[in-house]
C-alpha positions in Angstrom: 7.2 -22.4 20.5 6.8 -18.6 20.4 6.0 -17.5 16.9 8.3 -14.7 15.8 5.6 -12.1 15.1 5.7 -8.5 16.3 5.1 -5.1 14.9 6.9 -1.7 14.4 4.7 0.2 16.9 2.4 2.9 15.4 -1.3 2.1 15.4 -4.5 3.8 14.3 -6.6 2.9 17.4 -8.6 5.6 19.2 -7.4 4.7 22.7 -4.5 3.1 24.6 -6.7 0.2 25.9 -7.5 -1.1 22.4 -4.0 -0.5 21.1 -2.4 -2.5 24.0 -5.0 -5.2 23.7 -4.1 -5.6 20.0 -0.4 -5.6 20.8 -0.8 -8.3 23.5 -2.3 -10.6 20.9 1.1 -10.9 19.2 3.5 -13.6 20.3 6.1 -10.8 20.9 4.0 -7.8 22.2 5.3 -4.4 21.3 5.0 -1.0 22.9 2.3 0.7 20.7 1.8 4.4 20.1 -1.1 6.4 18.8 0.3 8.7 16.2 -0.5 11.5 13.7 2.4 11.2 11.3 5.7 9.2 11.2 8.2 12.0 11.5 6.0 14.2 13.6 5.4 11.6 16.2 9.0 10.4 16.5 10.2 14.0 17.0 7.4 14.9 19.3 7.7 11.9 21.6 11.5 12.0 21.9 11.1 15.5 23.4 8.6 14.4 26.0 8.5 10.6 26.7 6.0 11.4 29.5 3.4 11.8 26.7 3.7 8.2 25.4 0.1 7.4 24.9 0.2 3.7 25.7 3.0 3.3 28.3 0.7 3.3 31.4 -1.6 0.7 29.9 1.2 -1.4 28.5 3.2 -1.6 31.8 0.3 -3.0 33.8 1.4 -6.5 32.8 4.5 -8.6 33.0 5.7 -10.1 29.7 8.0 -12.9 28.8 9.4 -11.0 25.8 8.6 -7.5 24.3 9.8 -5.3 21.5 10.5 -1.7 22.2 11.7 1.1 19.9 13.1 4.7 19.8 14.1 7.1 17.1 17.8 6.6 16.3 20.5 9.2 16.7 21.2 9.6 13.0 17.5 10.2 12.2 17.2 12.6 15.1 20.2 14.6 13.9 18.9 14.7 10.4 15.3 15.6 11.1 15.6 17.5 14.3 19.0 19.2 13.6 20.3 18.2 17.0 23.9 17.9 18.0 25.3 14.5 18.8 25.4 15.3 22.4 21.8 16.6 22.5 20.5 13.7 20.4 22.1 11.1 22.7 20.8 12.8 25.8 17.3 12.9 24.5 17.4 9.2 23.5 18.8 8.2 26.9 16.0 10.1 28.7 13.4 8.5 26.5 14.8 4.9 26.9 15.3 5.4 30.6 11.6 6.2 30.9 10.6 3.1 29.1 13.1 0.6 30.5 12.4 1.7 34.1 8.7 0.7 33.7 8.4 -2.1 31.2 8.5 -5.5 33.0 9.7 -8.3 30.8 12.1 -11.2 30.9 13.6 -10.4 27.5 13.5 -7.2 25.5 14.2 -6.4 21.9 15.2 -2.8 21.2 15.0 -1.3 17.7 16.4 2.1 16.9 14.5 3.6 14.0 16.9 5.0 11.4 14.8 5.5 8.2 16.7 6.9 5.2 20.0 5.9 6.7 22.8 6.9 4.3 25.9 4.8 3.8 28.1 7.6 5.0 26.2 7.7 8.3 26.7 4.1 9.2 30.2 4.5 10.5 29.2 7.3 12.9 26.0 5.6 13.6 27.6 2.4 14.8 29.6 4.3 17.4 26.4 6.0 18.7 24.4 2.8 18.5 27.0 0.9 20.5 26.9 3.7 23.2 23.1 3.3 23.4 22.8 -0.5 23.3 25.6 -0.8 25.8 23.4 0.8 28.5 20.3 -1.2 28.1 19.9 -5.0 28.5 18.1 -5.8 25.2 18.7 -7.5 21.9 19.9 -4.7 19.5 18.2 -4.0 16.2 18.0 -1.2 13.6 14.8 -0.5 11.6 15.0 1.2 8.3 11.9 1.6 6.1 13.8 2.9 3.1 16.6 1.2 1.0 19.2 -0.4 3.4 22.9 -0.8 3.0 22.9 -4.5 3.7 26.6 -5.1 3.3 27.6 -2.5 5.9 24.8 -3.7 8.3 25.9 -7.4 7.9 29.4 -6.4 8.9 28.3 -4.5 11.9 29.6 -5.6 15.2 26.8 -3.7 17.0 23.5 -4.7 15.4 22.0 -8.2 15.8 18.6 -7.7 14.0 18.1 -5.8 10.8 14.5 -4.7 10.2 13.5 -3.6 6.7 10.6 -3.4 4.2 11.0 -6.7 2.4 7.8 -6.0 0.4 9.6 -3.2 -1.4 13.3 -4.1 -1.2 13.4 -7.9 -1.5 15.2 -7.7 -4.8 17.9 -5.6 -3.2 18.1 -8.1 -0.3 18.3 -11.1 -2.6 21.7 -9.9 -3.9 23.4 -10.0 -0.5 21.6 -12.5 1.7 24.2 -15.1 1.2 26.5 -12.8 3.1 24.2 -12.0 6.0 27.0 -13.1 8.5 24.6 -14.7 11.0 22.5 -11.5 11.4 18.8 -11.9 12.3 16.3 -10.2 10.0 12.9 -8.7 10.8 11.1 -9.3 7.5 8.6 -6.5 6.8 6.1 -8.4 4.7 2.7 -8.4 3.0 2.9 -12.0 1.9 5.1 -15.1 2.4 6.7 -14.4 -1.0 8.4 -11.4 0.6 10.5 -13.7 2.8 13.5 -14.9 0.9 15.7 -16.6 3.5 13.9 -17.3 6.8 16.3 -18.4 9.5 15.8 -19.3 13.2 15.7 -16.1 15.2 14.3 -14.0 12.3 11.1 -12.0 12.9 8.0 -11.3 10.9 6.5 -7.8 10.9 4.5 -5.5 8.7 6.7 -3.4 6.4 6.4 -0.4 8.7 4.0 0.9 11.3 0.3 0.8 10.9 -0.6 4.5 11.2 -0.8 5.5 7.5 -0.8 3.2 4.5 -0.2 6.0 2.1 1.8 9.2 2.7 2.4 10.2 -0.8 2.8 14.0 -1.0 0.2 15.6 1.3 -2.1 12.5 1.1 -2.4 10.6 4.3 -4.7 7.5 4.2 -4.9 5.8 7.6 -5.2 2.2 8.3 -8.4 1.1 10.1 -8.6 -1.1 13.2 -10.2 -3.8 11.0 -7.3 -3.7 8.6 -4.9 -4.1 11.6 -6.7 -7.3 12.6 -6.4 -8.7 9.0 -2.7 -7.8 9.0 -2.2 -9.6 12.3 -3.9 -12.7 11.0 -1.7 -12.7 7.9 1.5 -12.3 9.9 0.5 -15.2 12.1 -0.2 -17.4 9.1 3.1 -16.5 7.4 5.0 -17.2 10.6 3.3 -20.6 11.1 4.0 -21.7 7.6 7.7 -20.6 7.8 8.2 -22.1 11.2 7.0 -25.5 10.1 9.0 -25.7 6.9 11.4 -28.7 6.8 
């Protein structure tokens, strides 16, 4: 049995070799990235996927299953001020670069859409469908802020909904009975953050492991040692959930 443990992507390691080595430990390895700040790195990389720090090292191996990700079109439009046409073109170029090189039997693709507004979901679904229709991968949306669960549960496009269960489990608890068969990537710090674990669900940290505190101008980075502790905790949580009767 493959434990359903993966991560969001961003890591505090000093070099690609250590970052990829850490990723490969996970039952579902993920394409890592060495970053400086959440918004900055997403906008920087989408402009030049050739500068992905870990892609060369990551693609040296063949995987049974991997998790990949890219900034979503709604986030790219909001933060980068791009037109729909330009945003979609940049995303396609970025994902072409990754999918042409990553060698895996199965792929999970998350589009990062932090801060997604309810009014954006209608347009977002059309754009997500256009993206996911091109790439052979299980489609997911990651949102590290409050999430409009009801709209996402009704989506005909998204299969996995990734969210920060540590912060928003109370919000999730109100609607989980209507999840409509959707898989959930639970962003957790403890097993208590997982309210309704189903087969096919994933266990992840709440967000990437670049900075643990970005309040105001304060940026407190994770350490490599903390990443190892988080990995151990995720494995323990997944083992306990997977063996529940």
